[in-house]
C-alpha positions in Angstrom: -67.3 -97.6 22.4 -68.9 -97.4 18.9 -68.6 -94.2 16.7 -72.0 -92.5 16.3 -73.2 -90.9 13.2 -73.8 -87.0 13.0 -77.5 -87.7 12.5 -77.6 -89.8 15.6 -75.9 -87.1 17.7 -78.0 -84.4 16.4 -81.2 -86.3 17.4 -79.7 -87.0 20.8 -79.1 -83.2 21.3 -82.6 -82.4 20.0 -84.3 -84.9 22.5 -82.2 -83.6 25.4 -83.3 -80.0 24.5 -86.9 -80.9 24.2 -87.0 -82.8 27.6 -85.2 -79.8 29.3 -87.5 -77.3 27.6 -90.5 -79.3 28.5 -89.6 -79.7 32.2 -88.7 -76.0 32.3 -92.1 -75.0 31.0 -94.3 -77.3 33.1 -92.5 -76.6 36.5 -92.0 -72.7 35.8 -95.7 -72.5 35.0 -96.8 -74.4 38.1 -94.4 -72.2 40.2 -95.8 -68.9 38.8 -99.4 -70.2 39.3 -98.7 -71.0 42.9 -96.9 -67.8 43.9 -98.6 -65.2 41.6 -102.3 -65.3 41.8 -103.1 -62.0 39.9 -103.8 -63.0 36.2 -102.3 -59.9 34.5 -99.1 -60.1 36.5 -99.0 -63.8 35.7 -99.3 -63.1 32.0 -96.4 -60.6 32.1 -94.2 -62.9 34.0 -95.0 -65.7 31.6 -93.8 -63.4 28.7 -90.7 -62.5 30.6 -90.1 -66.2 31.3 -90.5 -67.1 27.8 -88.0 -64.3 26.4 -85.5 -65.4 29.2 -85.7 -69.0 27.9 -85.2 -67.9 24.3 -82.2 -65.7 25.3 -80.6 -68.2 27.5 -80.9 -71.0 25.1 -79.8 -68.8 22.2 -76.8 -67.7 24.1 -75.9 -71.2 25.0 -76.3 -72.3 21.4 -74.2 -69.3 20.3 -71.5 -70.1 22.7 -71.4 -73.7 21.9 -71.2 -73.1 18.1 -68.5 -70.6 18.6 -66.5 -73.0 20.7 -67.0 -75.7 18.2 -65.8 -73.5 15.3 -62.7 -72.5 17.3 -62.0 -76.0 18.1 -62.5 -77.1 14.3 -60.3 -74.1 13.2 -57.6 -75.2 15.6 -57.8 -78.6 14.5 -57.8 -77.6 10.8 -54.7 -75.4 11.5 -52.8 -78.2 13.2 -53.7 -80.4 10.1 -52.7 -77.7 7.7 -49.3 -77.1 9.5 -48.8 -80.9 9.6 -49.5 -81.0 5.9 -47.2 -78.1 5.0 -44.3 -79.5 7.0 -44.7 -83.0 5.8 -41.9 -84.2 3.6 -44.3 -86.4 1.7 -46.9 -85.1 -0.7 -50.6 -85.5 0.6 -53.4 -85.5 -1.8 -57.1 -85.6 -1.0 -59.7 -86.1 -3.8 -63.5 -85.9 -3.5 -65.9 -88.6 -4.9 -66.4 -86.4 -7.8 -62.7 -86.3 -8.6 -61.9 -82.7 -7.5 -58.8 -81.9 -5.4 -59.6 -81.0 -1.9 -56.0 -81.2 -0.3 -52.8 -80.4 -2.1 -49.9 -79.7 0.3 -46.6 -77.9 -0.2 -44.7 -81.1 -0.9 -47.1 -82.0 -3.6 -46.3 -78.7 -5.2 -42.6 -79.3 -4.8 -42.8 -82.9 -6.0 -45.0 -82.3 -9.1 -44.2 -78.7 -9.9 -48.0 -77.9 -9.8 -48.7 -74.8 -7.7 -51.3 -75.3 -4.9 -53.5 -72.4 -6.2 -53.6 -74.3 -9.6 -54.6 -77.5 -8.0 -57.1 -76.9 -5.3 -60.7 -77.3 -6.5 -59.7 -78.7 -9.9 -60.5 -82.1 -11.4 -57.5 -84.4 -10.8 -57.7 -85.3 -14.4 -57.2 -81.7 -15.5 -53.8 -81.3 -13.6 -52.0 -83.0 -16.6 -49.6 -85.4 -14.6 -49.1 -88.6 -16.7 -50.3 -91.7 -14.6 -52.2 -89.6 -12.1 -55.9 -89.9 -12.9 -59.1 -90.3 -10.9 -59.6 -93.8 -12.4 -56.2 -94.8 -10.9 -56.9 -93.2 -7.6 -60.5 -94.6 -7.3 -59.2 -98.1 -8.1 -58.1 -98.3 -4.4 -60.4 -101.0 -3.0 -61.6 -101.1 0.7 -60.6 -104.9 0.8 -57.0 -103.8 -0.3 -56.7 -100.1 0.8 -53.2 -99.7 -0.2 -52.4 -99.7 -3.9 -48.9 -98.7 -4.9 -48.2 -96.8 -8.2 -45.1 -95.5 -9.7 -45.2 -92.1 -11.5 -42.7 -91.0 -14.1 -42.4 -87.1 -14.1 -40.1 -84.7 -15.9 -39.4 -81.5 -14.3 -36.9 -79.1 -15.9 -35.6 -81.8 -18.1 -34.9 -84.2 -15.3 -36.8 -87.4 -15.0 -38.3 -88.1 -11.6 -39.7 -91.2 -10.0 -42.6 -90.8 -7.6 -43.8 -93.6 -5.3 -47.5 -93.1 -4.5 -50.0 -95.0 -2.4 -54.0 -94.4 -2.7 -56.5 -95.3 -0.2 -60.3 -94.7 0.3 -61.7 -92.6 3.0 -65.4 -93.0 4.1 -66.9 -89.8 5.7 -70.6 -90.1 6.2 -72.2 -90.5 2.7 -69.2 -89.0 1.0 -66.4 -91.3 -0.3 -63.1 -89.6 -0.5 -59.7 -90.8 -1.8 -56.4 -90.1 -0.2 -52.9 -90.4 -1.7 -49.4 -90.2 -0.2 -46.5 -89.3 -2.7 -42.8 -89.6 -2.1 -40.0 -88.6 -4.4 -37.6 -91.6 -4.6 -35.4 -90.2 -7.5 -32.4 -89.8 -5.3 -32.9 -93.1 -3.4 -33.1 -95.0 -6.8 -29.9 -93.3 -8.0 -28.1 -94.2 -4.9 -29.3 -97.8 -5.2 -28.2 -97.9 -8.8 -24.8 -96.5 -7.8 -24.5 -99.0 -4.9 -25.4 -102.0 -7.2 -22.8 -100.7 -9.7 -20.3 -100.5 -7.0 -21.2 -104.0 -5.7 -20.8 -105.5 -9.1 -17.4 -103.9 -9.5 -16.2 -105.3 -6.0 -17.7 -108.6 -7.1 -15.8 -108.6 -10.3 -12.6 -107.8 -8.5 -13.1 -110.5 -5.9 -13.7 -113.0 -8.6 -10.6 -111.9 -10.5 -8.5 -112.2 -7.1 -10.0 -115.8 -6.6 -9.1 -116.6 -10.2 -5.5 -115.3 -9.8 -5.0 -117.1 -6.6 -6.4 -120.4 -8.0 -4.1 -119.9 -11.1 -1.0 -119.3 -8.7 -1.8 -122.4 -6.6 -2.2 -124.4 -9.9 1.2 -123.1 -11.0 2.8 -124.3 -7.7 1.1 -127.7 -8.2 2.4 -127.9 -11.7 5.9 -127.1 -10.5 5.7 -129.8 -7.9 4.5 -132.3 -10.5 7.4 -131.4 -12.7 9.9 -131.9 -9.9 8.4 -135.2 -8.9 9.7 -136.6 -12.3 13.3 -136.6 -10.8 12.4 -138.0 -7.5 13.4 -141.8 -7.2 12.8 -142.2 -3.5 9.4 -143.4 -2.9 8.9 -141.7 0.5 10.0 -138.4 -0.9 7.7 -138.8 -3.9 4.8 -139.6 -1.6 5.6 -136.4 0.5 5.6 -134.3 -2.8 2.1 -135.7 -3.8 0.6 -135.2 -0.6 1.9 -131.6 -0.5 0.7 -131.0 -4.0 -2.9 -132.5 -3.1 -3.1 -130.1 -0.2 -2.4 -127.2 -2.3 -4.9 -128.5 -5.0 -7.7 -128.7 -2.2 -7.2 -125.0 -1.5 -7.1 -124.0 -5.2 -10.5 -125.8 -5.6 -12.0 -123.5 -3.1 -11.0 -120.4 -5.1 -12.0 -121.9 -8.3 -15.5 -122.6 -6.9 -15.7 -119.1 -5.6 -15.0 -117.3 -8.9 -17.3 -119.6 -10.7 -20.5 -118.8 -8.7 -22.4 -115.8 -7.9 -22.0 -115.9 -4.1 -18.4 -114.9 -3.1 -18.7 -115.9 0.5 -20.2 -119.4 0.4 -18.9 -122.6 -1.1 -21.3 -125.4 -2.4 -19.7 -128.5 -0.7 -21.3 -131.1 -2.9 -19.7 -129.6 -5.9 -16.3 -129.1 -4.0 -16.1 -132.8 -2.8 -17.1 -134.0 -6.3 -14.2 -132.2 -7.9 -11.7 -133.2 -5.1 -12.7 -136.9 -5.3 -12.4 -136.9 -9.1 -8.9 -135.5 -8.9 -7.7 -137.8 -6.2 -9.4 -140.9 -7.8 -7.7 -140.1 -11.1 -4.2 -139.5 -9.4 -4.1 -142.8 -7.6 -6.0 -145.1 -10.1 -3.5 -147.2 -12.1 -3.4 -150.5 -14.1 -4.9 -153.2 -12.0 -6.4 -150.9 -9.4 -9.2 -148.4 -9.3 -10.3 -146.0 -6.7 -14.1 -145.1 -6.2 -15.1 -142.2 -4.1 -18.9 -142.1 -3.4 -20.6 -139.0 -1.8 -23.8 -138.5 -0.1 -24.1 -134.7 0.6 -27.1 -132.4 0.4 -26.9 -130.5 -2.9 -27.9 -127.3 -1.1 -25.3 -127.5 1.7 -23.1 -124.4 1.8 -19.9 -123.5 3.8 -18.2 -120.2 4.5 -14.8 -119.8 3.1 -13.3 -119.9 6.7 -15.0 -123.2 7.2 -14.4 -124.6 3.6 -10.6 -124.2 3.8 -9.8 -126.3 6.9 -12.6 -128.7 5.9 -11.1 -129.2 2.4 -7.6 -129.9 3.9 -9.0 -132.3 6.4 -11.1 -134.2 3.7 -8.0 -134.3 1.5 -6.0 -136.0 4.4 -8.8 -138.5 5.0 -9.2 -139.4 1.3 -5.5 -139.7 0.7 -4.9 -141.9 3.9 -7.8 -144.1 2.9 -6.6 -144.5 -0.7 -3.1 -145.1 0.3 -3.6 -147.5 3.2 -7.1 -149.0 3.1 -6.5 -151.5 0.2 -3.0 -150.6 -1.1 -3.1 -153.1 -4.0 -6.7 -153.8 -4.6 -9.7 -151.7 -5.6 -10.4 -149.0 -3.0 -13.9 -147.8 -2.2 -14.4 -144.6 0.0 -17.8 -143.1 1.0 -18.1 -139.5 2.2 -21.3 -138.4 3.9 -22.3 -135.1 5.3 -25.6 -134.8 7.4 -26.7 -131.4 8.6 -28.9 -131.1 11.7 -29.7 -127.7 13.5 -26.7 -125.8 12.4 -24.3 -128.7 13.0 -22.8 -130.9 10.2 -21.4 -134.4 10.9 -18.7 -135.7 8.4 -18.2 -139.5 8.0 -15.5 -140.9 5.8 -15.7 -144.8 5.5 -13.4 -147.1 3.5 -13.4 -150.8 2.6 -10.1 -151.6 4.0 -8.6 -153.6 6.9 -8.8 -150.8 9.4 -6.2 -148.5 11.0 -2.9 -150.3 11.4 -1.7 -151.1 14.8 0.6 -148.5 16.4 -0.9 -145.6 14.6 -1.7 -142.9 17.0 -5.1 -141.4 16.0 -4.7 -138.5 18.3 -1.9 -137.1 16.4 1.6 -138.5 17.6 4.4 -138.4 15.1 2.4 -138.8 12.0 2.1 -135.6 9.9 -1.2 -136.7 8.4 -2.7 -137.6 11.9 -1.3 -134.3 13.3 -3.1 -132.4 10.5 -6.3 -134.3 11.0 -6.3 -133.5 14.6 -5.5 -129.8 14.2 -7.8 -129.3 11.4 -10.7 -131.0 13.4 -9.9 -128.7 16.3 -9.9 -125.7 13.9 -13.4 -126.7 12.9 -14.5 -127.0 16.4 -15.0 -130.6 16.7 -13.5 -133.8 18.2 -12.4 -136.5 15.7 -13.3 -140.1 16.2 -12.0 -143.3 14.5 -13.7 -146.7 14.8 -13.7 -150.0 12.9 -16.9 -151.2 11.0 -15.9 -153.3 8.0 -13.1 -150.8 7.4 -12.0 -147.5 9.0 -14.7 -145.0 9.9 -13.8 -141.5 10.7 -16.7 -139.1 12.1 -16.5 -135.4 13.1 -19.2 -133.1 14.1 -18.7 -129.2 13.8 -20.9 -126.2 13.8 -21.5 -124.2 10.5 -23.9 -121.6 12.0 
């Protein structure tokens, strides 16, 4: 049902009144003429009838007006109580720029008493940033325009968030405003940000120290390697050192970036590949590790650590056994699809030697690969395709 204008409603009431009055006059006159034949008596009754109609309609209009005024006063009282108990400041300005409504919260927020504000031009209040031009800038096409006011009360700076909006009432154009003191909220936000920065600094320092400690362990292992003559023992030391190095890389990545919970896997794999290629490359033999990883792919730390250890084992095995005396090429690929990641490691070697149990068995490396794959929530798969190919699909969601 469409809203009707006050003029339309007034015209409708007037027409109904004229219709009822006309019907009353016509039918009452005919009834008097029919029952009262004496002319003088008829005139007296016509006069009484007229005064009765005037008194009746006057009484009805008085009662209707009284009821309407009472309803309006009740509505205004409820509205005023709502305004007085509202924790937000409420402002209403006329089209001429004068204040119509200034509730108790506005008095508390701005420090301007209601008695000093009501009926005054908004520009005369003396609040910097609060002007009629700013309020009237609220456009019907974009009714909510936010402003920040900087107030100083009792030597204390206050930050006030405000929203202005137009109100159309008949031919009048009013402007409303809602004000909220956000000083304490801003102070709490600043305190939380400072606390968060402090915690981030501490976490970065922890990751830095862990990385340094792990690097110290790898350095000690490197020193001890020099006195080892047995090739099998030397290989075991190097593998242990590489595993520790893969964990140290994770902590190094964490303290070098802003996000302390996610690892950029492309950077991580690049650093690991560079370290392993440099370690195993020697005169007459080169190790090339290529990667195809989305640059934006990120892993949580609880996924990155088992992934790093797994990849270290796969790359080490490929470098050691694929082409032991020739140039080794290894390709690392990561593909992300709907919260799952598929890891593929492919080498250019002769494949997995016969008798090697890819399910684990007695080999420490294969045992680690099987256990780390299980920890990531996937099932490893080895196959032959112009070299050994390892694939593993796991969830990162």
